[in-house]
N, C-alpha and C positions, 0 to 999 in steps of 0.2 A: 504494500500500500504506500502510495506517495502522500505526503502531508501537504494539504493546502490550508494554510493557517491564517486566521484573523488574530492579530496581536494588538492588544490594548496596553498602553503604558511603555512603549519602547524607548522613551526618553529617560526613564528612571534606571537605576543601577541594575536591577534584575531584568527589567525589560530589555536593556541593552545587551545583557548577557544572553538572553534567549534569542534575540535578533541576530547577534553575531554567529551563534551556533547554527541557527536556521540557514543563514547565508552559506555557511561552510558545509552543511550536510546535504549530500546529493539526494537523500530521501525526502527532502523538503522541496516541493516543486514551486510553490508560490506563497507569498506573504502579503497580506493586506494590513497595513498599519493604520490604526485609527487613533489619532493623537489630538491633544489640545494645541500643541505647537509642533513645528516641523522637527524631525530628528536629524535632518541634514546628512542622511546617508542615502546614496543612490546605488542601485544594483538591478540587474535585469529581472530578478525574482520579485522585486518590491513594487508595490503600489501604495501610495499614502493618501489618506483623507484627513484633512484638518477639520475638526468639529469642536468649537469652543465649549459648547454645552453637551456633554456626553449623556445627559439625561434625555436629550432630544436626538434620536437616531432616525427620525422620520426622513423619508426620501432616500434611504440608503439600502433599501431591500435588494435592488438589482445588483448593487456593488458587493453586497455581502452574501449573495447567492453563489453556490458552487464550492464552498469551503467546508472542510470536514473536521476542523479543529479550531478551538479558541484557546489562546494563551492569554489569560487575564492577569496582567502584571501591574495593574494600577494599585496604589496604596499610599497611605500617608502615616507618619508617626502620630501617635496619640498624645504626645507631649504637649501640654498646655491646652488641649482641646476638651470641650464639654462633651458629655456622652451623646447628646442629640446630634451635635455637629459631626462627631466621629461616626455615628450610626448612619447618618445620611450619606457620607462619602464612602464608607466601607460596605455597609449592607445594602442600602437603597440603590446606590449606583450599580453595584455588582448584579443585583437581582434585576434591575432594569435592563442591563445588557443581556443577561441570561434569558430573560423572557422574550426579548426581541429576537435573539438567535434561535430560540426554540420554535418561534412562529415561522422561521425560515427553513430550519432543518433539525429535526429531532434526532437524526443519526449522527450528530456532532459529538466530539469528545471535548469536554470542558476542563481545562487545567487552571487551577486557582492557587495563587501564592498566599498562603496563610502565614503561620509562624510558630516556632517552638513555644510551647506553653499555652497554646490555644485551648479554651475551655469548652469542650463539647457538651457539657451539662448545661451551659448558659446560666449557671447559678452561683458562680464564684464571685469574689470581691474585686477582681481585677477587671476594670472596665473594658479595655481593649480585647482581652482574652474572651470575655463573654460575647462581645459583638462579632469577633472573628468566628467563634464557635457557632453562633446563630447563622452566620453567613455560610459556613461550611455545611451545616445541617440542611439549610434550604437548598443548596446546590446539589447535595447528595440525594435529596428527595425529589429533585426535578427530573423529568423524563428524558434526560440526555442519554445517548447510547452508552457513554461512559463519563464519569466525572472523577477527577483526582485532586485531592487537596495536598499541597506541598507545604511542609512545616520546617523550613530551614532554621538553623541556629545562627552562629556567627559565620558570616560570609566574607571571605577575603577577595577583594576585587582583583581581576587579572586582565591581561590584554589591553591595558590602558583605560579601563572602565573606571569612572568616578561617580560617586553619589552626588545627588543634587543638594544634599544636606551637608553643610560645611562641617558641622560637628562630627558627623560620621567619617568624613574624609580625614579629619585629624586623628580619630581613633584608628582608622585603617592604617595610617602612616606609622602610628606608634607600634602597632602589632605586626606590621609587615616583616621586620627583621626576625620575629619569632615564629613566623608562619611555618617554617620547616619543622618546628616542634609541635605547634598547635594542630597541624593537619593530622596528626596521629590520634587526636581525640575525635574519633569517628562519629560519636553520638551528638557532638555539639558544634563541630567546625566543618565547613566545606569551602568551596570557592566558586566564583561566578562561572568559570568554564565548566566545572563539573555540574553545577546546577542547571545550566542551559542544556547540556547534553542529556541530563537525567530526564528533563521534561520531554524532550524529543523521543528518547528511547521508550519512555513510558507509553506514549501515544502509539509508537510503532509496534511494541511487543506486549503491551499490557503489563499489569502488575497484580500481585496477589492481594494487595490491600488498596483501598481507596484513599486512605489517609497515610501519607508518606512522611515519616519523621526524618531527621537529618541523617541518621544511619542508613535509612533506606535509599536516600538520594545518593549517598556515596557508594553504596553497594551496587546499585543499578549500573553505574559507570564502571566501577572496578571489575564487575563480573562480565561485562560485555567485551567479548574477544575481538569485536570488529573495529574497536576504536584504537 
């Protein structure tokens, strides 16, 4: 199967990671980027649509038809945000996109970037974890052909990728010299290259679980002999 993917959030750190791996992987035939601002990358596989309001995807049905995968890489830090604001960006926006895509093609595979520590019970005290858990649960109950929730831990940027959050870039710079040690902590550490490849391989080969923790992400790439 060749992947024909719609990618949301390709200007963020993890979105960049997935995009770069999609461009390099011969099993990915085409990528439709839907962004709020241009990603400034050109390639024969790519087509980009700029939509300032991602809650409004009206008029894009024809452009989004013919794709079999969605890599949903949009996300924001919850730092300093009230729950209703974070809920709108994290849950409401994600489900709006999912609902729109389901109306076009229920045979689609939906890949969602969540995070380590996400609360599937939706009852914990940590606000972001509850909202992420609610989002995961809604996606897993939606009638997609397949849906996978990715829960990475610490992610070291590779291939020149940088976060749009300045504080994160400072942290990544601090930890970079120690990555050769940190990378052995399989359950909590990965990198952008491994993460992007893991998302693609999961779509191509499937996986035994719908919720993938950091160790699963590393395992998928480590065990794949074709890479």
